PLY file of the C-alpha trace (Angstrom):
ply
format ascii 1.0
element vertex 67
property float x
property float y
property float z
element edge 66
property int vertex1
property int vertex2
end_header
0.00 0.00 0.00
1.60 3.26 -1.10
0.91 6.52 0.68
1.46 9.89 -0.92
1.96 11.64 2.41
4.72 11.36 5.00
3.47 9.36 7.93
4.33 9.34 11.58
4.44 6.10 13.56
3.84 6.33 17.30
3.64 3.10 19.25
3.07 1.09 16.09
0.13 3.27 15.02
0.39 4.99 11.66
-0.75 8.61 11.88
-1.37 10.98 8.98
0.30 14.41 9.03
-2.94 16.16 9.96
-2.74 14.53 13.39
0.62 16.25 13.96
-0.87 19.51 12.64
-3.73 19.16 15.11
-1.29 18.70 17.99
0.72 21.74 16.88
-2.49 23.79 16.58
-3.55 22.88 20.11
-0.08 23.73 21.45
-0.04 27.12 19.70
-3.51 28.03 20.95
-2.78 26.88 24.50
0.48 28.84 24.62
-0.65 31.96 22.79
-3.95 32.63 24.60
-2.43 33.26 28.05
0.30 35.38 26.49
-2.28 37.54 24.69
-4.20 37.94 27.93
-1.08 39.07 29.82
-0.06 41.69 27.24
-3.60 43.11 27.01
-4.31 42.17 23.40
-8.09 42.46 23.90
-7.85 46.16 24.82
-6.40 47.06 21.41
-9.35 45.87 19.30
-13.07 46.50 19.37
-13.75 42.85 18.40
-11.02 41.05 20.33
-12.18 37.45 19.63
-12.07 38.08 15.87
-8.61 39.65 16.14
-7.41 36.75 18.27
-8.75 34.19 15.80
-7.12 35.97 12.87
-3.80 35.98 14.76
-4.10 32.23 15.35
-4.86 31.62 11.67
-1.90 33.76 10.63
0.53 31.96 12.96
-0.71 28.53 11.92
-0.58 29.51 8.24
3.06 30.57 8.61
3.85 27.28 10.34
2.24 25.37 7.48
4.43 27.26 5.00
7.56 26.43 6.98
6.81 22.72 7.27
0 1
1 2
2 3
3 4
4 5
5 6
6 7
7 8
8 9
9 10
10 11
11 12
12 13
13 14
14 15
15 16
16 17
17 18
18 19
19 20
20 21
21 22
22 23
23 24
24 25
25 26
26 27
27 28
28 29
29 30
30 31
31 32
32 33
33 34
34 35
35 36
36 37
37 38
38 39
39 40
40 41
41 42
42 43
43 44
44 45
45 46
46 47
47 48
48 49
49 50
50 51
51 52
52 53
53 54
54 55
55 56
56 57
57 58
58 59
59 60
60 61
61 62
62 63
63 64
64 65
65 66
């Protein structure tokens, strides 16, 4: 069986790359949210949740380009 994507094997289980991307996404969100709260990111924008989401999408998009 040939796969066209690079796979990751953890404990004998074959995982597709999107599983690694999901883990990276969760790590970025969990690390970035407290940091944004500390620096007062919400005070800079009238719609802070939208600005926060767009920042997450931008960071994750740049990570996708790098890897």
